[in-house]
PANU-573897 format. One record per residue (C-alpha): x, y, z; residue in three letters. Coordinates in steps of 0.02 Angstrom, whole numbers, padded with zeros to 5 digits, always signed. Layout:
% residues N
XYZALA
...
% end
This chain:
% residues 232
-00594+01191-00032MET
-00658+01072-00164ILE
-00815+01178-00190ASP
-00725+01344-00212SER
-00733+01338-00402ARG
-00923+01328-00393LEU
-00920+01486-00290GLU
-00810+01567-00421THR
-00936+01516-00555LEU
-01079+01585-00450LYS
-01002+01756-00424TRP
-00950+01765-00605GLY
-01132+01741-00653LEU
-01184+01875-00529VAL
-01061+01997-00606SER
-01131+01961-00778ARG
-01307+02005-00723GLY
-01393+01836-00712TYR
-01547+01822-00601GLU
-01540+01723-00438ASP
-01647+01578-00502ASP
-01542+01568-00660GLU
-01382+01565-00558ILE
-01451+01429-00445LEU
-01496+01320-00594GLY
-01330+01344-00684ILE
-01226+01310-00529VAL
-01331+01157-00486GLN
-01312+01090-00663SER
-01123+01114-00654ALA
-01114+01028-00485ARG
-01216+00879-00545GLU
-01104+00863-00697ASP
-00951+00863-00585ILE
-01023+00737-00462VAL
-01076+00620-00603SER
-00900+00619-00674GLN
-00823+00592-00501ILE
-00940+00442-00476GLU
-00880+00368-00641ASP
-00698+00400-00592LEU
-00715+00318-00421VAL
-00813+00170-00490SER
-00678+00139-00621SER
-00539+00150-00492CYS
-00631+00030-00375LEU
-00651-00095-00516GLN
-00466-00080-00557GLU
-00409-00107-00378ILE
-00530-00252-00357GLN
-00457-00336-00512ASN
-00281-00310-00444THR
-00329-00390-00278ALA
-00405-00539-00369ILE
-00250-00559-00478ASP
-00133-00568-00328ILE
-00252-00673-00223ASP
-00282-00539-00091SER
-00452-00593-00026ASP
-00420-00507+00140GLU
-00405-00339+00054PHE
-00572-00366-00033LEU
-00654-00400+00135SER
-00582-00240+00211GLU
-00594-00112+00070ILE
-00683+00050+00112LYS
-00699+00229+00049LEU
-00672+00389+00147VAL
-00706+00568+00095SER
-00557+00677+00140ASN
-00605+00860+00117ASN
-00712+00808-00030GLY
-00585+00693-00110TYR
-00625+00507-00111ILE
-00487+00393-00046GLU
-00477+00203-00040ILE
-00429+00130+00129GLU
-00453-00030+00230THR
-00547-00064+00391ASP
-00388-00117+00482SER
-00276+00016+00405GLY
-00167-00122+00330ARG
-00118-00114+00148THR
+00004-00260+00143ASP
-00083-00429+00155PHE
+00069-00534+00113SER
+00102-00693+00211LYS
+00265-00786+00239PRO
+00290-00969+00196GLU
+00203-01079+00323MET
+00261-01254+00368ARG
+00105-01344+00427MET
+00168-01521+00459LEU
+00223-01494+00641PRO
+00056-01415+00684SER
-00043-01551+00596ILE
+00052-01691+00683LEU
+00035-01609+00854SER
-00136-01692+00865SER
-00088-01849+00768GLY
-00091-02032+00812LYS
+00052-02155+00830THR
+00062-02297+00706SER
+00117-02475+00744SER
+00285-02429+00667GLN
+00306-02287+00791GLY
+00277-02146+00667THR
+00154-02005+00697THR
+00017-01981+00569TYR
-00146-01891+00541LYS
-00278-01907+00405VAL
-00322-01733+00342VAL
-00476-01683+00240PRO
-00426-01582+00086ILE
-00535-01473-00022GLY
-00608-01340+00091LYS
-00530-01168+00081ASN
-00636-01038+00173PRO
-00556-00889+00085PHE
-00580-00967-00087LYS
-00760-01008-00048GLU
-00794-00831+00013GLN
-00708-00742-00132ARG
-00861-00732-00242GLN
-00960-00660-00097THR
-00825-00528-00069MET
-00825-00483-00252ILE
-01015-00467-00252LYS
-01005-00353-00099ASN
-00879-00237-00184VAL
-00983-00238-00343ASP
-01136-00191-00240ALA
-01039-00045-00168GLY
-00989+00014-00342ILE
-01170+00004-00400ASN
-01226+00101-00246ALA
-01110+00244-00292ILE
-01181+00255-00467SER
-01359+00254-00404GLY
-01349+00404-00288LEU
-01456+00558-00305SER
-01352+00705-00364LYS
-01462+00837-00281ASP
-01337+00889-00147LYS
-01284+01059-00082MET
-01099+01033-00118SER
-00972+00919-00200ILE
-00903+00878-00028GLN
-01076+00821+00032ASP
-01092+00712-00123ALA
-00924+00625-00101THR
-00961+00596+00084ALA
-01122+00510+00032GLU
-01026+00405-00095MET
-00914+00340+00045ALA
-01063+00300+00156VAL
-01162+00217+00017ALA
-01014+00108-00033PHE
-00985+00055+00147GLY
-01166+00010+00177MET
-01179-00092+00017ALA
-01008-00175+00026ALA
-01034-00225+00208ASN
-01207-00295+00179SER
-01131-00470+00185LYS
-01216-00539+00032ILE
-01227-00726+00057VAL
-01185-00833-00091GLY
-01276-00995-00131LYS
-01212-01132-00020LYS
-01131-01271-00117GLN
-01168-01450-00076SER
-01037-01578-00031SER
-01064-01652-00204ILE
-01007-01487-00281ASP
-00856-01481-00167ARG
-00791-01659-00147PRO
-00676-01684+00001VAL
-00521-01790-00021GLU
-00411-01859+00116PHE
-00222-01858+00131ARG
-00110-01929+00264THR
+00020-01820+00350ALA
+00162-01919+00425SER
+00320-01890+00526SER
+00410-01981+00384ASN
+00376-01831+00272GLN
+00491-01682+00249ASP
+00420-01529+00338GLU
+00520-01411+00226THR
+00437-01482+00070ARG
+00275-01570+00118ASP
+00123-01479+00186TRP
+00198-01309+00153VAL
+00094-01156+00112LEU
+00202-01050-00004PRO
+00238-00868+00029GLU
+00099-00754-00033LYS
+00143-00582-00096LYS
-00011-00473-00080ALA
+00054-00298-00048ASP
-00078-00173-00105MET
+00015-00019-00040THR
+00082+00048-00205ASN
-00079+00023-00304ILE
-00184+00103-00166ILE
-00069+00255-00157ASN
-00062+00270-00346GLU
-00251+00261-00366ILE
-00285+00382-00223ASN
-00164+00508-00302THR
-00248+00482-00471ARG
-00421+00510-00397ILE
-00364+00674-00317ARG
-00283+00743-00474TYR
-00422+00686-00591LYS
-00554+00757-00474THR
-00469+00926-00488ASP
-00461+00905-00678ASP
-00647+00864-00685ILE
-00693+01017-00582ILE
-00582+01133-00682ASN
-00644+01065-00849ASP
-00828+01077-00803VAL
-00816+01250-00724ILE
-00713+01312-00872GLY
-00846+01248-00992ARG
-00987+01332-00897TYR
-00891+01495-00885GLU
-00868+01494-01073ARG
-01051+01451-01106GLU
-01124+01579-00986TYR
% end
């Protein structure tokens, strides 16, 4: 149990003759110290994984990120359970021309508006949502009965803030000019209108960070309890 070291501290204080109110205050102070450091750890790890997602263009991960408390240990997961958001190369020309028109020369063509990318436009909103979740963790009251209760509240607070769907300022058409390009059956579908493969596998970084959180949480607890045992 993640709170067992606090119990060890408590009974050590009892054996050394401390009064009940003194024990309550010392144990609470140790617990608050531990929770504060865990908050800092989780916030730092969330910032790191957000930066990684931005670097590899994994907007879908940003929209799905969530925290869970597993026996008092915070873990980063996603709403869908997916951790690999990679996409294969996509040849769009056949799909575009499926609703095209026929020219006087007998070719199929379609005029396509270029410049609107929903994921790109939503990225800043996703980032703001994750940042709001990180801020919510740091702003929690530390007056809880246990470390496990505190980490469970971290997960809930992050989820509520990150899923608040902060709406960014809508840009005008002047800010986002739309250009037009013509897709044609004369073009090469293997080269023209091709979305390249996107590698956005977050599996390794998620596993690495979750393992780090677990080990560093244990280190924090052991360090704090050890310090209080030496002081009292």
